C-alpha positions as a printed Julia matrix, in Angstrom:
464×3 Matrix{Float64}:
 -33.74   -6.54  -45.95
 -35.24   -5.75  -42.54
 -36.06   -8.55  -40.1
 -39.74   -9.39  -39.65
 -41.45   -7.28  -36.99
 -42.51  -10.39  -35.12
 -38.89  -11.45  -34.78
 -38.08   -8.13  -33.13
 -40.94   -8.49  -30.65
 -39.85  -11.92  -29.43
 -36.39  -11.99  -27.85
 -34.38  -15.11  -28.56
 -33.8   -17.47  -25.62
 -30.27  -16.07  -25.23
 -31.54  -12.5   -25.15
 -34.35  -13.39  -22.76
 -31.83  -14.96  -20.4
 -29.57  -11.89  -20.57
 -32.5    -9.56  -19.93
 -33.57  -11.57  -16.89
 -30.03  -11.65  -15.51
 -29.59   -7.9   -15.97
 -32.54   -6.92  -13.79
 -31.65   -5.0   -10.66
 -33.06   -5.62   -7.21
 -35.95   -3.39   -6.21
 -36.81   -2.33   -2.67
 -33.21   -2.35   -1.41
 -30.58    0.37   -1.06
 -29.52    0.72   -4.71
 -26.08    2.06   -3.83
 -24.74   -1.18   -2.48
 -27.4    -3.8    -3.09
 -28.84   -3.3    -6.6
 -26.88   -6.33   -7.81
 -25.29   -9.31   -6.09
 -21.9    -8.48   -7.53
 -20.2    -5.79   -9.53
 -19.17   -6.7   -13.07
 -16.05   -5.41  -14.79
 -16.15   -3.94  -18.27
 -16.65   -7.02  -20.46
 -13.59   -6.42  -22.64
 -11.15   -6.32  -19.71
  -8.84   -9.3   -19.83
  -9.81  -10.27  -23.37
  -6.87  -10.72  -25.71
  -7.61   -9.43  -29.22
  -6.55  -11.35  -32.32
  -2.95  -10.61  -33.37
  -2.26   -9.16  -36.81
  -1.12  -11.86  -39.24
   1.66   -9.62  -40.59
   2.49   -7.08  -37.85
   5.19   -5.28  -39.83
   2.98   -4.73  -42.88
   0.04   -3.69  -40.7
   2.23   -1.24  -38.78
   3.52    0.31  -42.02
  -0.05    0.73  -43.22
  -1.04    2.4   -39.95
   1.94    4.76  -40.13
   0.72    5.93  -43.53
  -2.75    6.72  -42.19
  -3.47   10.07  -40.49
  -5.23    9.89  -37.15
  -8.9    10.83  -37.0
 -10.75   12.68  -34.3
  -9.27   13.77  -31.01
  -6.1    11.89  -30.09
  -3.86   11.35  -27.08
  -0.31   10.21  -26.39
   1.03    8.18  -23.49
   4.59    7.96  -22.16
   5.33    5.06  -19.81
   7.94    5.29  -17.06
   8.02    1.76  -15.53
  10.1     2.54  -12.45
   9.18    2.87   -8.77
  11.19    3.32   -5.6
   9.2     0.43   -4.11
   6.01   -1.54   -4.65
   2.85   -0.4    -2.91
   0.66   -3.23   -1.64
  -2.35   -2.34   -3.79
  -0.5    -1.81   -7.08
  -0.81   -4.13  -10.08
   1.58   -2.15  -12.3
   4.98   -2.48  -10.6
   7.78   -3.53  -12.98
  11.22   -2.09  -12.16
  13.01   -0.66   -9.13
  14.69    2.72   -9.41
  18.28    1.51   -9.5
  21.1     4.03   -9.42
  21.7     5.67  -12.76
  18.46    4.48  -14.4
  17.01    7.92  -15.14
  19.13    9.48  -17.88
  19.56    6.36  -20.07
  15.84    5.62  -19.97
  14.86    9.2   -20.75
  17.25    9.27  -23.7
  15.79    6.0   -25.04
  12.21    7.32  -24.87
  13.25   10.56  -26.57
  14.82    8.47  -29.35
  11.61    6.47  -29.69
   9.6     9.68  -30.06
  11.8    10.73  -32.97
  11.23    7.45  -34.84
   8.66    7.91  -37.63
   7.78   11.35  -36.25
   7.12   12.68  -39.76
   4.78    9.86  -40.8
   1.04   10.68  -41.1
   0.08    8.51  -38.11
   2.29   10.65  -35.87
   2.32   14.04  -37.57
  -1.21   14.06  -38.94
  -3.54   16.0   -36.67
  -3.16   17.46  -33.18
  -2.62   15.57  -29.95
  -5.08   16.87  -27.36
  -3.75   15.17  -24.22
  -0.31   13.84  -23.29
   0.07   11.67  -20.2
   3.28   10.64  -18.44
   2.31    7.57  -16.4
   3.85    4.51  -14.84
   5.24    3.33  -12.63
   6.27    6.69  -11.26
   7.35    9.35  -13.79
   8.49   11.62  -10.98
  11.07    8.97  -10.07
  13.05   10.41  -12.99
  15.55   13.17  -12.24
  14.16   16.67  -12.76
  16.31   17.38  -15.81
  15.42   14.03  -17.41
  11.69   14.41  -16.83
  11.76   17.97  -18.16
  13.8    16.76  -21.12
  11.18   14.13  -21.95
   8.42   16.74  -21.87
  10.54   18.87  -24.2
  11.13   15.91  -26.53
   7.39   15.3   -26.75
   6.81   18.93  -27.65
   9.45   18.71  -30.39
   8.4    15.42  -31.95
   4.63   15.27  -31.42
   2.04   17.67  -32.88
   0.65   18.8   -29.55
  -2.41   21.03  -29.72
  -1.97   24.57  -28.46
  -4.22   23.72  -25.52
  -2.87   20.18  -25.03
  -3.37   18.8   -21.53
   0.1    17.62  -20.41
  -0.1    15.5   -17.27
   2.75   14.24  -15.11
   1.8    11.46  -12.71
   3.7    11.26   -9.43
   3.81   10.44   -5.76
   4.7    12.57   -2.77
   7.87   10.76   -1.71
  10.11   11.41   -4.73
   8.56   14.68   -5.89
   9.48   18.19   -4.77
   8.78   21.74   -5.86
  12.06   21.99   -7.78
  11.02   19.04   -9.93
   7.5    20.44  -10.27
   8.86   23.79  -11.46
  11.09   22.02  -13.98
   8.05   20.17  -15.34
   6.01   23.36  -15.63
   8.84   25.22  -17.35
   9.11   22.33  -19.83
   5.38   22.55  -20.6
   3.46   20.4   -18.09
   0.13   21.9   -17.06
  -1.35   19.14  -14.91
  -0.09   16.97  -12.03
  -1.8    13.75  -10.94
  -0.64   12.63   -7.51
  -1.31    9.16   -6.14
  -2.49    9.8    -2.58
  -4.98    6.91   -2.12
  -5.6     7.91    1.5
  -4.44   10.55    3.96
  -4.92    8.25    6.94
  -1.52    7.63    8.53
  -2.11    4.03    9.57
  -3.58    3.06    6.21
  -0.73    4.75    4.36
   1.82    2.72    6.31
  -0.04   -0.53    5.6
  -0.12    0.26    1.89
   3.59    1.04    1.68
   3.24    4.81    1.26
   6.35    6.47    2.66
   5.03   10.0     3.29
   2.72   10.49    6.27
  -0.51   12.49    6.36
   1.15   15.78    7.28
   3.81   15.43    4.59
   1.21   14.59    1.95
  -1.02   17.54    2.81
   1.92   19.94    3.04
   3.25   18.86   -0.35
  -0.15   19.24   -2.0
  -0.58   22.69   -0.47
   2.82   23.73   -1.87
   2.03   22.26   -5.3
  -1.33   24.04   -5.38
   0.46   27.19   -4.23
   2.6    27.24   -7.38
  -0.63   28.06   -9.26
   0.95   26.96  -12.54
  -0.89   23.71  -13.29
  -3.97   21.72  -12.4
  -3.37   19.5    -9.36
  -5.46   16.34   -9.05
  -5.25   13.35   -6.73
  -6.82    9.94   -6.49
  -8.45    8.51   -3.39
  -9.37    4.84   -2.97
 -12.4     3.55   -1.08
 -12.8    -0.05    0.02
  -9.3    -0.37    1.49
  -8.67   -3.02    4.18
  -9.26   -1.43    7.56
 -10.89    1.67    6.09
 -14.01    2.92    7.87
 -16.71    5.31    6.73
 -15.25    7.95    9.03
 -11.67    7.63    7.76
 -13.07    7.86    4.24
 -15.05   10.97    5.18
 -11.86   12.53    6.54
 -10.02   11.71    3.3
 -12.62   13.37    1.09
 -12.96   16.4     3.36
  -9.16   16.81    3.39
  -9.05   16.64   -0.4
 -11.85   19.2    -0.71
 -10.12   21.61    1.67
  -6.58   21.72    0.26
  -7.39   23.67   -2.91
  -7.08   20.9    -5.49
  -8.43   21.2    -9.01
  -9.61   17.61   -9.33
 -10.05   14.37   -7.41
 -10.8    10.77   -8.37
 -12.85    8.49   -6.13
 -11.67    5.01   -7.09
 -12.93    1.69   -5.79
 -10.15   -0.64   -4.68
  -9.07   -3.04   -7.43
  -7.73   -6.18   -5.8
  -5.29   -7.56   -8.37
  -4.63  -11.33   -8.28
  -1.27  -12.21   -6.71
  -0.64   -8.59   -5.71
   1.05   -8.02   -2.34
  -2.25   -6.69   -0.99
  -4.21   -9.76   -2.09
  -1.6   -12.03   -0.54
  -1.52  -10.05    2.73
  -5.31  -10.34    3.03
  -5.2   -14.06    2.24
  -2.59  -14.6     4.98
  -4.64  -12.66    7.5
  -2.1    -9.86    7.86
  -4.71   -7.33    6.73
  -8.48   -7.32    7.29
 -10.88   -8.21    4.51
 -11.86   -5.13    2.47
 -15.34   -3.65    3.02
 -18.14   -5.49    1.22
 -20.17   -4.03   -1.65
 -22.85   -2.38    0.54
 -20.15   -0.56    2.51
 -18.33    0.39   -0.68
 -21.53    1.81   -2.1
 -22.07    3.82    1.06
 -18.51    5.17    0.82
 -18.96    6.17   -2.81
 -22.27    7.86   -2.08
 -20.75    9.76    0.85
 -17.79   10.9    -1.23
 -20.04   12.16   -4.01
 -22.33   13.96   -1.56
 -19.43   15.68    0.21
 -17.88   16.91   -3.03
 -21.18   18.09   -4.5
 -22.03   19.92   -1.27
 -18.67   21.7    -1.53
 -19.46   22.85   -5.08
 -17.46   20.31   -7.07
 -18.86   19.12  -10.42
 -18.79   15.62  -11.84
 -16.76   14.98  -15.01
 -17.09   11.18  -15.1
 -17.92    8.17  -12.92
 -14.94    8.72  -10.63
 -13.63   12.18  -11.45
 -14.7    15.52  -10.01
 -13.46   19.04  -10.71
 -13.49   22.02   -8.39
 -12.88   24.83  -10.88
 -12.43   25.45  -14.61
  -8.73   24.55  -14.78
  -9.35   20.79  -14.59
 -10.51   19.06  -17.81
  -9.55   15.37  -17.35
  -9.12   15.07  -21.11
  -6.75   12.11  -21.27
  -8.93    9.81  -19.2
 -12.12   10.75  -20.98
 -10.65   10.34  -24.46
  -8.98    6.99  -23.78
 -12.22    5.57  -22.39
 -13.97    6.39  -25.66
 -11.33    4.47  -27.69
  -9.55    7.55  -29.08
  -6.36    7.02  -31.08
  -3.42    6.86  -28.67
   0.29    7.05  -29.5
   2.41    5.04  -27.04
   6.03    5.48  -25.97
   8.2     3.85  -23.33
   8.9     0.25  -22.33
   5.62   -1.56  -21.69
   3.37    1.21  -23.05
   0.15    0.36  -24.87
  -1.45    2.34  -27.69
  -4.42    2.33  -30.06
  -4.53    3.35  -33.72
  -7.6     2.99  -35.93
  -8.89    0.31  -33.57
  -5.59   -1.62  -33.64
  -4.08   -2.1   -30.2
  -0.31   -2.24  -29.99
   2.24   -2.81  -27.29
   5.81   -1.6   -26.82
   8.16   -4.28  -25.49
   8.78   -4.04  -21.75
  12.24   -5.64  -21.49
  14.5    -2.68  -20.74
  17.66   -3.99  -22.41
  15.81   -4.85  -25.61
  14.01   -1.51  -25.51
  17.3     0.39  -25.2
  18.92   -1.59  -28.02
  16.05   -1.27  -30.48
  15.53    2.45  -29.95
  19.3     2.97  -30.33
  19.03    1.18  -33.68
  16.21    3.48  -34.77
  13.5     0.82  -34.48
  10.07    1.17  -32.92
  10.29   -1.6   -30.27
   6.87   -3.14  -30.92
   6.07   -6.35  -29.08
   2.49   -6.89  -30.23
  -0.02   -5.56  -32.75
  -3.66   -6.62  -32.65
  -6.64   -6.37  -34.96
  -9.65   -4.19  -34.06
 -12.15   -5.96  -31.83
 -15.42   -6.85  -33.55
 -17.36   -5.11  -30.78
 -15.38   -1.84  -30.96
 -18.34    0.28  -32.18
 -20.41   -1.06  -29.29
 -17.66   -0.28  -26.8
 -17.4     3.27  -28.11
 -21.09    4.12  -27.97
 -21.59    2.5   -24.57
 -18.53    4.0   -22.91
 -19.3     7.45  -24.28
 -22.89    7.24  -23.03
 -22.06    5.93  -19.58
 -19.06    8.21  -19.02
 -21.39   11.12  -19.78
 -24.05    9.59  -17.55
 -26.7     9.75  -20.3
 -28.32    6.74  -21.97
 -30.25    7.45  -25.18
 -31.83    4.16  -26.36
 -32.01    5.32  -29.98
 -28.24    5.94  -30.01
 -27.59    2.41  -28.77
 -29.99    1.01  -31.36
 -28.18    2.87  -34.14
 -25.19    0.61  -33.42
 -26.89   -2.56  -32.18
 -29.37   -2.74  -35.04
 -33.15   -2.67  -35.69
 -35.35   -3.63  -32.79
 -32.84   -2.96  -30.03
 -34.63    0.09  -28.66
 -37.8    -1.95  -28.24
 -35.81   -4.76  -26.65
 -33.89   -2.66  -24.13
 -36.53   -0.12  -23.06
 -38.24   -2.39  -20.48
 -34.87   -3.14  -18.89
 -34.0     0.56  -18.67
 -37.39    1.21  -17.1
 -36.69   -1.54  -14.56
 -33.33    0.05  -13.73
 -35.18    3.31  -13.18
 -37.58    1.56  -10.8
 -34.55    0.19   -8.93
 -33.11    3.68   -8.47
 -30.25    3.47  -10.99
 -31.62    5.76  -13.72
 -33.72    8.9   -13.77
 -35.28   10.86  -16.65
 -33.28   13.89  -17.83
 -33.92   16.04  -20.93
 -33.51   13.8   -23.97
 -32.07   10.82  -22.1
 -32.0     8.62  -19.03
 -29.45    9.87  -16.53
 -27.44    7.85  -14.04
 -28.27    8.41  -10.38
 -25.48    8.22   -7.8
 -26.29    4.52   -7.46
 -26.22    4.17  -11.23
 -22.77    5.73  -11.31
 -21.57    3.27   -8.67
 -22.81    0.35  -10.77
 -21.68    1.9   -14.06
 -19.44   -0.98  -15.16
 -22.21   -3.48  -14.36
 -24.72   -1.54  -16.47
 -22.14   -1.29  -19.24
 -21.49   -5.04  -19.17
 -25.2    -5.87  -19.29
 -25.88   -3.52  -22.2
 -22.77   -4.73  -24.02
 -23.87   -8.36  -23.79
 -27.35   -7.46  -25.02
 -26.07   -5.39  -27.95
 -23.61   -8.06  -29.09
 -26.15  -10.87  -28.8
 -28.86   -8.81  -30.49
 -26.57   -8.18  -33.46
 -25.91  -11.9   -33.71
 -29.64  -12.65  -33.94
 -30.28  -10.25  -36.83
 -30.45  -11.72  -40.35
 -27.19  -11.24  -42.21
 -27.34   -9.18  -45.43
 -27.68  -11.37  -48.51
 -24.98  -11.26  -51.17
 -26.47   -9.3   -54.07
 -24.46  -11.37  -56.55
 -25.92  -14.66  -55.31
């Protein structure tokens, strides 16, 4: 039974309040001033409901083949030190850590490798992240790549990424990775500025970082991508310009322009609170930095792949990041890794001793298994739309329910008036300002879609 037309024309008080709160400012610079604050994706920080019987649920998932494009993630939770900005530090690279950990992860990969959840269907992207995967010895890292190729059904064109940093990475290790099957390197640069690198705890200086990247690019055996961060304490528009121009000139295949995430209780947050570092640039300055970075890359012929990621040539695909953002099935390995299967999130235990013991006993060291979030279909359609930079109201309405297109169209028009959206064939496209505020737009649309669904009449039980 469809809801009465009049009900669709009159938003509920909750929806009216959300619509009013989602309006952008007009007549200001949209890059940094469209909203008073930037919202995170609404599902960040939300803990899903745990499965009542994790073991039974896990067995059921193992018996179910994956659907659609899938990825795999291997976590290496070790670093030679903690960078000020990082919220992911777990373990120091103690002497002798590499080989035992690599053996444990290889054992984990072999567990249940023949079950449909693992063996059913190709893996399109494999990502070694951390931590710092390149903190592993060359033979151990290459061995892990080889183990993944033996135990996981990697697609013939699988993107195999190794994440690393300049300090503990060299060409010998890079060659070992390539020979084992890696075809993409993601290097955490953050900034080339020497003073900023010292403040952040980066051990290699500007010259060392640029020289290493030039050598890695010179191998010509894998895509080389880096990430740059804007909004760092003490960073100016000119130092940011120099960072982007340096990245564009060194021959990279891809670059990410990330806004600084200031994690609570991180060393960086504490240093700012104590006055040891200046306050990071405010939103208007961050917007200006993002806009400058985008303009510089586009002028140099780079093409946008997502909100933050740009590619210079055809070698770079950025598959792992794009697929994970659209809630693709993800197999997870390594202490502290997180995965997703049929909407169920799961977590591998992060205690290293327990991880070693359980993998040695042939057990998958699960530490948490969670039920699919009720809003998962909304997350998927929104993230796919906004990562592609194209909003089609009818596609949102197909998930949110009858009447949503009518409800949301005036808001989208208002965002266009504010300089965040622009008409493109068959859709509304994000402007540069819209890309900057992408998570805020996502959060607003998410809240509207969820609340709209809640206002629709529930289907009546036919047996009643």
